N, C-alpha and C positions, 0 to 999 in steps of 0.2 A: 437388779437392779439398776442402776438410778441414772436415771439417761437426762440431755441438753433439757433443760422448756418440756424435761417430762417426754419426747420426742424423740427416736434411736438414731434415725435421719438426722439428723438435728447436725449444727458445732463445722467439726471438720467435717463429717461424711460432701453433705453437701459442699461448704467452701467447697473445701478441695472437688469437688464438680464426679464424685463416684459414684455415691449410690446417689438413690430418687427412692422415692413412700411408690407406692400404688395406690395407697389410701388415699396419700396428700400432709402434709407437716400437724396438724391436725390432729388424722384420724391413728397414726402408729403404732404399736403398741408396740411393735419386738422385734429385735435387728430384720428374721423373716419379715416383718415387714414393705426393709428394704431391697430395690432392685436396681441392676447396675445400670448407668445409663449410659445410652446409647453410641460407640465406642470401646465398651471396655463390655471383656465377660463373666462370668463369674454365677455361683450359687446366688438365692435369691438369703439373705445374711452379709455377702460377701466373704470372701473381697473381690475386689473385683480386680480384674489387669488386663493393662491399655493390648488394644485386639493391633498382632504384628504390622509391621507395612506387608503391603499384600493383599491386604484380611480389613474388610468391616462387618460392621455393625452396627445397620443402624437405627434400629429401636430400640428403647429401653428394656429390659428389663433381663431373665435366667435365658437366652440362648449364647451359640457358640458366634463368635463371628467368623466369619464366612471367606473362599478366598473370593479375591477377582476374578472375576468372564474372562477367556480368553476376550488378549487384547485388551486387556482396559489395567490397569495399576494402582496401587493407591503409594505413595515414597514411605511415609513417617507413619510413627503410634501410633496412637489412639483414635480420636473422631477424624470421621470427614469420608469423604466417601471417591467409590474408584471412578479416573478420569481414565478415557483415551487416549490409545496411546498414539504419538506422532505416527505417519507416511510412516511406513518404510522399515517399523520402531516392531518388536512382538513382546 
């Protein structure tokens, strides 16, 4: 397979902020060296899918998005942190 600049994590993937390389741009040699950035879930090498509203993932890697804890929410898809619900809401 031929990759942009000999790196599978470069080009479209990094420009779209969907993949990042564990080994850095210079060290990636295969798509499995690429992993989903925070706010996205999926296996190493992709594809990566944005976390749904109400779920978050704070670190790069192949781990899944997790539900916000009770009393907190995340209104949109993708990156972001859970926020405390306002007084009188849940």
